[in-house]
C-alpha positions in Angstrom: 41.1 119.1 121.4 41.4 115.4 122.3 44.0 114.9 119.6 46.0 118.0 120.8 45.9 116.7 124.4 47.1 113.3 123.4 49.9 114.9 121.4 51.0 116.9 124.4 50.9 113.8 126.6 53.1 112.0 124.1 55.6 114.8 124.1 55.7 114.9 128.0 56.0 111.1 128.0 59.0 111.2 125.7 60.7 113.9 127.8 60.2 111.8 131.0 61.6 108.8 129.2 64.7 110.7 128.2 65.1 112.1 131.7 64.7 108.6 133.2 67.5 107.2 131.1 69.8 110.0 132.0 70.4 110.6 128.3 70.0 114.2 127.0 67.9 114.8 123.8 71.1 116.1 122.2 72.5 112.6 122.2 69.8 111.0 120.1 72.4 110.6 117.3 75.4 108.9 118.8 78.9 109.2 117.3 80.5 106.4 115.3 82.5 105.5 118.4 79.4 105.0 120.5 77.7 103.0 117.8 80.6 100.5 117.8 81.2 100.6 121.5 77.6 100.1 122.4 78.2 96.5 121.2 81.8 96.1 122.4 81.7 97.9 125.7 78.1 98.9 126.4 78.7 99.8 130.0 81.2 102.5 129.0 78.8 104.1 126.6 76.1 104.0 129.2 78.4 105.7 131.7 79.5 108.4 129.3 75.9 109.3 128.3 75.1 109.4 132.0 77.5 112.2 132.6 77.5 115.9 131.8 80.5 115.7 129.6 78.5 113.9 127.0 76.6 117.1 126.4 79.7 118.9 125.1 82.4 116.4 124.4 82.9 113.4 122.1 85.1 110.4 122.6 87.7 112.0 120.3 88.2 114.9 122.7 89.8 112.6 125.2 90.9 109.6 123.2 92.0 111.3 119.9 90.7 110.3 116.5 93.4 107.9 115.3 91.6 104.8 116.5 88.8 104.0 114.0 88.4 100.2 114.0 89.1 97.1 116.0 92.5 96.5 114.3 94.0 99.9 115.4 92.7 100.0 119.0 96.2 100.6 120.3 96.0 104.0 118.7 93.4 105.2 121.1 95.0 107.8 123.5 94.6 107.0 127.2 93.6 110.2 128.9 95.8 111.6 131.7 95.4 114.6 134.1 97.0 116.6 131.2 93.8 115.9 129.3 91.6 117.0 132.1 93.6 120.2 132.5 92.4 121.5 129.2 89.0 122.2 130.8 89.7 122.0 134.6 92.9 123.9 135.1 92.0 125.2 138.6 91.2 121.8 140.0 94.3 120.3 138.3 96.5 123.0 139.8 95.1 122.3 143.3 95.5 118.5 142.8 99.1 118.8 141.7 100.0 120.8 144.7 98.8 118.1 147.1 99.8 114.6 148.1 97.4 112.6 146.0 99.3 113.5 142.8 102.5 112.0 144.4 101.1 108.6 145.1 103.4 106.9 142.7 106.6 108.3 144.1 107.0 106.6 147.5 106.0 103.2 146.1 108.7 103.3 143.4 111.2 104.5 146.0 110.7 101.7 148.5 113.6 99.2 148.4 112.7 95.8 147.0 109.0 96.5 147.5 107.8 97.8 144.1 110.4 96.1 141.9 110.4 92.5 143.1 106.8 91.7 143.3 104.9 89.3 141.0 103.9 90.8 137.6 100.2 90.7 138.5 100.9 92.6 141.6 102.5 95.5 139.7 101.4 95.5 136.0 98.0 93.9 137.0 97.5 96.5 139.7 96.4 93.9 142.2 98.5 95.3 145.1 99.3 98.7 146.4 99.9 99.9 142.8 96.1 99.6 142.2 95.8 102.9 144.1 99.4 104.2 144.1 99.5 104.6 140.3 98.5 108.2 140.9 100.8 110.8 139.6 101.3 109.8 135.9 100.4 113.1 134.2 101.1 112.6 130.5 101.8 110.2 127.7 105.5 110.9 127.8 105.8 109.3 131.3 103.8 106.3 130.1 106.1 105.9 127.2 109.2 105.3 129.3 110.3 102.3 131.4 107.3 102.7 133.8 104.8 101.9 131.0 104.9 98.1 131.7 103.9 98.9 135.3 101.5 101.8 134.8 99.7 101.5 131.5 96.5 102.8 133.1 97.7 105.6 135.3 95.1 107.1 137.5 94.4 110.6 138.8 91.1 112.4 138.4 89.6 109.1 137.4 90.2 107.6 140.8 87.4 109.8 142.3 85.4 110.8 139.2 85.3 107.3 137.8 85.4 106.9 134.1 83.4 107.4 131.8 80.8 109.3 133.7 83.3 111.5 135.5 80.6 112.5 137.9 81.0 115.4 140.4 78.0 114.0 142.3 79.8 110.6 142.7 83.1 112.2 143.8 81.2 114.2 146.5 80.1 111.0 148.2 82.2 109.5 151.0 82.1 106.1 149.2 84.3 107.6 146.5 87.2 107.5 149.0 86.4 104.0 150.2 88.2 101.9 147.7 91.7 103.4 148.6 91.3 104.5 152.2 90.4 101.2 153.8 92.0 98.1 155.4 95.3 97.3 156.8 97.4 100.5 156.9 94.8 103.2 156.4 91.4 102.2 157.5 90.0 105.8 157.4 86.8 104.7 155.8 86.0 102.3 158.6 87.1 104.8 161.2 84.9 107.6 159.8 81.9 105.4 159.1 81.8 104.2 162.7 82.6 107.5 164.2 79.9 110.0 165.4 80.6 112.1 162.3 79.9 109.1 160.1 76.9 108.0 162.1 75.3 111.5 161.9 75.8 111.6 158.2 74.6 108.1 157.4 71.5 108.4 159.5 70.4 111.5 157.7 72.2 111.9 154.4 69.6 114.2 153.1 70.3 116.8 155.8 74.0 116.2 155.5 74.2 116.4 159.3 77.7 115.0 159.8 80.8 115.8 157.8 82.1 113.6 155.0 85.7 113.0 153.9 85.3 115.7 151.3 83.9 118.3 153.9 87.0 118.0 156.0 89.8 117.2 153.5 88.5 119.1 150.5 86.8 122.2 151.9 85.1 124.4 149.3 86.0 121.8 146.7 89.7 122.3 147.0 91.5 119.3 145.4 94.7 119.8 147.3 94.0 117.2 150.1 96.7 117.7 152.7 97.0 117.1 156.5 99.3 118.5 159.1 101.1 115.3 160.0 101.3 113.5 156.7 101.1 109.8 156.1 104.0 108.9 158.4 102.8 111.1 161.3 106.3 112.6 161.5 107.5 116.2 161.8 110.6 118.2 162.4 111.6 120.2 164.3 110.2 119.0 167.6 110.1 121.2 170.8 109.2 118.2 173.0 112.7 116.7 173.7 111.3 113.3 174.9 109.2 112.9 171.8 112.1 114.0 169.6 114.1 111.1 171.0 111.5 108.6 169.9 111.2 110.3 166.5 115.0 110.1 165.9 114.9 106.4 166.4 111.9 106.1 164.0 113.7 108.2 161.4 116.7 106.0 161.6 114.6 102.9 161.0 113.0 104.7 158.0 116.5 105.3 156.6 116.0 109.0 156.7 118.7 109.5 159.3 121.9 107.4 159.5 123.3 105.8 162.6 124.8 109.2 163.6 121.5 111.0 163.2 122.6 112.7 159.9 120.2 113.0 157.0 120.5 110.4 154.2 119.5 110.6 150.5 116.2 109.0 151.4 115.2 112.3 153.1 114.8 113.8 149.6 112.2 111.2 148.8 110.3 111.9 152.0 110.4 115.6 151.1 109.4 115.1 147.4 106.5 112.8 148.4 105.4 115.2 151.2 105.3 112.2 153.6 106.2 114.3 156.6 106.2 117.9 157.7 109.8 119.2 157.8 109.3 122.8 158.9 107.3 124.3 161.8 105.7 126.8 159.3 104.6 123.9 157.1 103.0 122.0 160.0 101.4 125.1 161.5 99.8 126.2 158.2 98.2 122.8 157.6 96.9 122.6 161.2 95.4 126.1 160.9 93.6 125.1 157.7 92.1 122.1 159.5 91.1 124.1 162.5 89.1 126.4 160.2 87.3 123.4 158.9 86.5 122.1 162.4 85.3 125.5 163.5 82.5 125.3 161.0 80.7 123.0 163.5 82.7 123.2 166.7 84.1 125.9 169.0 87.8 126.8 168.5 88.5 125.5 172.1 86.9 122.1 171.4 88.6 121.7 168.1 92.1 122.6 169.4 91.7 120.2 172.4 90.6 117.3 170.2 93.5 117.8 167.7 96.0 118.2 170.6 94.8 114.9 172.2 95.1 113.2 168.8 98.7 114.5 168.6 99.4 113.0 172.0 98.2 109.6 170.8 101.0 109.8 168.2 103.5 110.4 171.0 102.1 107.5 173.0 102.4 105.2 170.0 105.9 106.5 169.1 107.2 105.7 172.6 106.2 102.0 172.2 107.4 101.9 168.5 110.8 103.4 169.3 111.3 100.8 172.0 110.4 98.0 169.6 112.8 99.4 167.0 115.7 99.6 169.5 114.9 96.0 170.5 115.5 94.7 166.9 118.4 97.1 166.4 120.1 95.5 169.5 119.7 92.0 167.9 121.4 93.5 164.8 124.3 94.9 166.8 124.9 91.7 168.6 124.8 89.6 165.5 121.7 87.7 166.5 120.0 88.7 163.3 122.7 88.2 160.7 121.0 89.3 157.5 120.5 93.0 157.7 117.7 94.8 155.8 119.3 98.2 155.8 123.1 98.5 155.6 122.8 102.3 155.0 121.5 102.9 158.5 123.1 99.9 160.2 122.4 98.7 162.8 118.7 99.6 162.4 116.0 97.6 160.6 114.7 99.2 157.4 110.9 99.8 157.9 110.4 100.5 154.2 111.3 97.0 153.2 107.9 96.1 154.8 107.4 92.3 154.8 110.5 91.6 152.8 112.3 90.7 156.0 114.2 87.7 157.4 112.8 86.9 160.9 109.4 86.8 162.7 110.4 89.5 165.1 111.0 91.9 162.1 107.6 90.9 160.8 106.1 92.0 164.1 107.9 95.3 163.8 106.5 95.8 160.3 102.9 95.1 161.6 103.4 97.5 164.4 104.5 100.2 162.0 102.0 99.8 159.1 99.0 98.5 161.0 98.8 99.3 164.8 100.6 102.6 164.9 98.6 103.9 161.9 95.3 102.9 163.5 96.3 104.5 166.8 96.8 108.0 165.4 94.5 107.9 162.4 91.5 106.8 164.4 92.3 109.5 167.0 91.9 112.2 164.3 88.8 110.5 162.9 87.1 110.5 166.3 86.9 106.7 166.6 88.0 105.7 170.1 87.5 101.9 169.6 90.0 101.8 166.7 92.4 104.0 168.6 92.4 101.7 171.6 91.8 98.1 170.6 92.9 98.0 167.0 95.8 100.4 167.6 97.4 101.2 171.0 96.5 98.0 172.7 97.8 96.0 169.8 101.1 97.9 170.0 101.5 97.1 173.6 100.6 93.4 173.1 103.1 93.2 170.2 105.9 94.8 172.2 105.5 92.1 174.9 105.6 89.4 172.3 108.7 90.9 170.7 110.5 91.0 174.0 109.8 87.4 174.6 111.0 86.5 171.0 114.2 88.5 171.5 114.9 86.7 174.8 114.5 83.3 173.1 116.6 84.4 170.1 119.4 85.5 172.5 119.2 82.3 174.4 119.3 80.2 171.2 122.3 82.2 170.0 124.1 81.6 173.3 123.4 77.9 173.1 124.6 77.7 169.5 127.9 79.4 170.4 128.6 76.8 173.1 
């Protein structure tokens, strides 16, 4: 009896040991790939065996079988979303219909920005391209001219990090942190310090407050879309005052020409889903978000909060449009001689970002990509401090500074002419 008891204890001990390492008993005999990579890249092997895919797949299922030794490592296939689609067609279809799959498009379309940066910024993925290399879906795309920029295209792997590809990991709000943070889209900071974030973080086990995934991926939908889009712009607009501000902004984005007519750049905005260009499109996205809000709040409360966030966009657009016209006036009068956007002359080109010629244009860029973004994004993420002090107040402060700069530029130009 004693020997039998000791034998059972040994079996139980073994099972607990296996469970503790996260490795299933089925993986007791690793593949040839794992045997080699356990020495070369042990972290990758550990991650793979930590995930559920290791129970049914081998390295060859995603990387092919052409690579068999150190000398032919280049033959290993780099997985893309097309690889994931073989098993996860529903999620891929949702993802491809949303904005995350289009992350590459706007970056490549921006004048000067993506094409004239240091090699490390692009190929080394040390700048915006570290996140915006989303959207490369197959090896054919990687085989063309973009390959030098986007050897390691990202998609599913951004949230389900390789090689574990964990659903549990992707369900955590921290999975969104590495991309949605900082200068122009500090959604992580806004959510974390909001009442939603506080409620969640103080009692994660009860999941009291909503996470990014709860609001933006309801029921696990991988589409991830919002009513306003990244630029917080929509057409048509029934509010005539607001429409006036928006026309000025669209001219500075190069979407409308000096006469208010659409340019070729509008097609990029459409393709990248950066704005809502039909009332139906906006209303459908807003209705989806309202349903999410109503899981916790009354319809009246949800509508009121979303409406007030909309009004913060209008308030920021009023200041922003005035700042744009201030710089445009300097263009018209020849005070700023090197124009950044001949197509929409005499307006500055906001999509050149910091590739500008004067400090006042830098101020405008900061207002666009930092302060305006924080004004409205924080309003929707229920973070009043960011909306006020990091957003709206900074916009007002910057406009005062820009007016003073413009006054001195005009005075200097007048003195020079004399």
